[in-house]
N, C-alpha and C positions, 0 to 999 in steps of 0.2 A: 279367592282370598286376596285382599288388598295388602300391599306392602305398607306396613306401618312406619317404616323408616322415613324420616322426613328428608326431602330433597334439599342437599346442600347448595347454598348459593356460591358460585365460583368466586365472586367478588368479596366474599366473607373469609376466604382462605388467606392464610398468612405464609408467605414464602420464607424459607431460611436457607442461607448459603450452606452447603454441605461442609461438615467439619473436616478439616485437613486439606481442604482445596486451597491452593495458593494463588494469589492474584496480587496485583499492584496497580496503583494509580500513577500514570506517567503522562505528563503534558495534557492532563485533562481527560485521558482516555483509560478506561479499565483494561488491563491486560491479564488474562486468565492463563495460568500456567497448566497446561493439560499434558499429564504423564502419559506416555504411550507404553502402557503395560500389557502383558498377556503374551500368550504363545505366538500368535501371528506377528504382534508388534516386535518381539524379539527377533524373529526370523527376518522381518523387513529391515529392522535396524542392522543386523548382522550382515546380510547379503546385499541390501540396496542402499545402505547408509542413511536411512531415515532417522530423524532426530528422536532422541529419548523423551524429550519434552517439546511440545509444540506451544507456541505463544499466540493465543486467541486475542485479537484487539477488537473491543467493541466500539461501535460507532457512537455519536453523541447521545442519541437517544438510548441505546443499551447501556451506556456508561452511567447515564443518569438513573436509569431504572435500577441498575445493579447497586448503585450507592444507596438507593431508597430501601433495599432489601435489608431490613434490620432485625428481622425475627419477631417484630411486634406490629408492623403495619400490615393491613389487609391489602389485597389487590385493589380494592376500591379507594383506599386512602393513598396508595402509590399513584393510582390514576389522577386523583385530585392534584397531587404535587406535580405530576407530569404536565397536566393541563396548564397549571399556573407557570410552569417553566417554558413550555413550547407553545402554548396557545393553540391556534388553528393548525399549526405544522404537526401536531400530535394526532389529528384526526385521520382516520376513524379510531378515536382513542382506545376504547376498551377492546375493540376487535384486535388492533395492533398490539396492545399490552398483553392481552390474554395468549395471543399467539407467541409473542416473545417469551413469556413466563413458561408457556407449555414446552417450548424448545429447551429452555434452560432445565426444566425437570427431566425431559427426555434424555438429555446427554449427562444427567446426574450432577449438574452444578448447584441444584437447589433441591429442596424437598418442602412439603407443607406440614405445618404444625397447627394444632388447634389451640389458639391462644387462651381459650377458657380453661382448658385442661392441661395445657403445655404438653400435648401428646403428639408425636409425629404420626402423620397420615401417610 
């Protein structure tokens, strides 16, 4: 029996920055404030002096993409803007962009939403 569910095109997905995630723009670079929480983080903080908050500084490409994530633009639309900004330096564009966006999702900095239904995926 065939799966009737239509395959979703990754480029049609809409990334959204996770609610409550703190970040800032400093000297043109995005800096994400990563709270180190949880049991092991507390132990590491107490016994090894690790910081309670880490500051993740994105490079020029990452900072630009981050600022394009507005909760309405698809991955494809972001790619077009990146191509306009960086030209050939962005190549291979969609491979690089999708890898970066998947990394952001894996570390829980973004999630995807269905813009048509405004439903988180």
